[in-house]
C-alpha positions as CSV (number, residue, x, y, z in Angstrom):
1,M,24.4,-1.2,13.1
2,R,21.1,-1.7,11.4
3,R,18.5,-4.1,12.9
4,P,15.6,-5.8,11.0
5,I,12.1,-5.1,12.2
6,R,10.3,-8.2,13.4
7,G,6.5,-8.5,13.4
8,L,6.0,-5.9,10.7
9,T,3.1,-6.7,8.4
10,A,2.8,-5.4,4.9
11,L,-0.2,-3.2,4.1
12,P,-3.2,-3.5,4.1
13,T,-2.9,-5.4,7.4
14,L,-0.2,-3.2,8.9
15,G,0.0,-3.5,12.7
16,R,-1.3,-7.0,13.2
17,P,0.7,-8.9,15.7
18,G,2.9,-11.7,14.4
19,C,5.5,-12.0,11.7
20,D,3.3,-12.1,8.6
21,T,5.2,-10.1,6.0
22,R,3.5,-11.5,2.9
23,L,2.7,-9.1,0.1
24,V,0.7,-10.5,-2.7
25,N,1.7,-9.5,-6.2
26,D,-1.2,-8.3,-8.3
27,E,0.0,-10.0,-11.4
28,N,0.3,-13.4,-9.8
29,Q,-2.0,-13.9,-6.9
30,G,-0.1,-16.9,-5.6
31,A,3.3,-15.3,-5.4
32,E,4.7,-14.2,-2.0
33,R,7.3,-11.5,-1.4
34,H,8.8,-11.1,2.1
35,I,9.7,-7.6,3.2
36,N,12.9,-7.2,5.2
37,I,13.0,-3.7,6.5
38,H,16.1,-2.4,8.5
39,L,16.2,0.6,10.8
40,S,19.0,2.4,12.5
41,P,18.6,2.8,16.3
42,E,18.0,6.5,15.8
43,I,15.1,6.0,13.5
44,M,13.6,3.0,15.4
45,G,12.7,5.4,18.2
46,G,10.4,7.3,15.9
47,V,9.3,10.9,16.2
48,Y,6.4,12.5,18.0
49,A,3.8,14.5,16.0
50,N,0.6,16.1,17.3
51,F,-0.3,17.8,14.0
52,A,-0.6,16.5,10.4
53,N,-1.3,18.2,7.1
54,V,-2.4,16.3,4.0
55,S,-2.1,17.7,0.6
56,H,-2.2,16.3,-2.9
57,S,-1.3,16.8,-6.5
58,D,-2.5,14.9,-9.6
59,Y,0.2,12.3,-9.0
60,E,0.7,12.0,-5.2
61,F,-0.4,12.7,-1.7
62,T,1.9,14.4,0.8
63,I,1.5,14.0,4.6
64,T,3.5,16.5,6.7
65,F,3.8,15.6,10.4
66,A,4.7,18.3,12.9
67,R,5.1,18.9,16.6
68,V,3.2,22.0,17.5
69,D,3.3,23.8,20.9
70,H,-0.4,24.4,21.5
71,E,0.3,26.0,24.9
72,V,1.6,29.2,23.4
73,E,-1.0,31.9,23.6
74,A,0.4,33.9,20.6
75,E,-1.6,34.3,17.4
76,E,1.0,32.3,15.5
77,V,1.6,28.9,17.0
78,P,5.2,27.6,16.8
79,G,5.8,24.2,15.4
80,V,8.5,22.1,13.7
81,V,8.1,19.6,10.9
82,V,9.3,16.2,12.1
83,S,8.6,14.2,8.9
84,R,7.1,14.5,5.4
85,V,5.9,11.5,3.4
86,N,4.9,11.4,-0.2
87,L,2.6,8.5,-1.3
88,S,1.1,7.3,-4.5
89,P,-2.8,7.5,-4.6
90,R,-2.9,3.7,-4.5
91,F,-0.7,3.5,-1.4
92,M,-2.7,6.3,0.2
93,R,-5.9,4.2,-0.2
94,E,-4.1,1.1,1.3
95,L,-2.8,3.3,4.2
96,I,-6.3,4.7,4.9
97,D,-7.8,1.1,4.9
98,A,-5.0,-0.1,7.3
99,M,-5.5,2.9,9.6
100,E,-9.3,2.5,9.6
101,D,-8.9,-1.2,10.4
102,N,-6.4,-0.6,13.3
103,Y,-8.5,2.3,14.7
104,S,-11.6,0.1,14.7
105,K,-9.7,-2.6,16.6
106,W,-8.3,-0.1,19.0
107,R,-11.8,1.4,19.7
108,T,-13.2,-2.1,20.3
109,R,-10.4,-2.9,22.7
110,E,-10.8,0.4,24.6
111,G,-14.6,-0.1,24.7
112,I,-14.1,-3.6,26.3
113,K,-11.8,-2.1,28.8
114,N,-14.5,0.4,29.9
115,L,-17.0,-2.4,30.6
116,P,-17.7,-3.0,34.3
117,E,-17.2,-6.7,33.8
118,Y,-13.7,-6.2,32.4
119,G,-12.2,-5.5,35.8
120,G,-9.3,-3.5,34.5
121,D,-6.8,-1.5,36.6
122,D,-9.4,0.1,38.8
123,D,-8.0,1.0,42.2
124,E,-11.0,0.0,44.2
125,D,-10.0,-0.8,47.8
């Protein structure tokens, strides 16, 4: 059974809460397209990666995600590729913009949590 993803936002605002899936068509700035993405339960869980390699050709970028065992003390560190994604240069730029935006919001939120006035989950008794 495939289930639709709710709350997914089209780039360049990927990751914003809500259910805004508008994607503006470049040729007609007023047109809206709604993206309805389905995932199997196996894929919905995602994969863990602690290493990424980015390469490019004249026509595309490739991001290879891997899980690497950094605790091994051998000269050659073992790892396994968990996903490889090929992107057009235009989509790569949109992905970078979305990641920078989300990282900035995350840093701001984390910075607020570290303020003394925030009164987060400190265990002060």
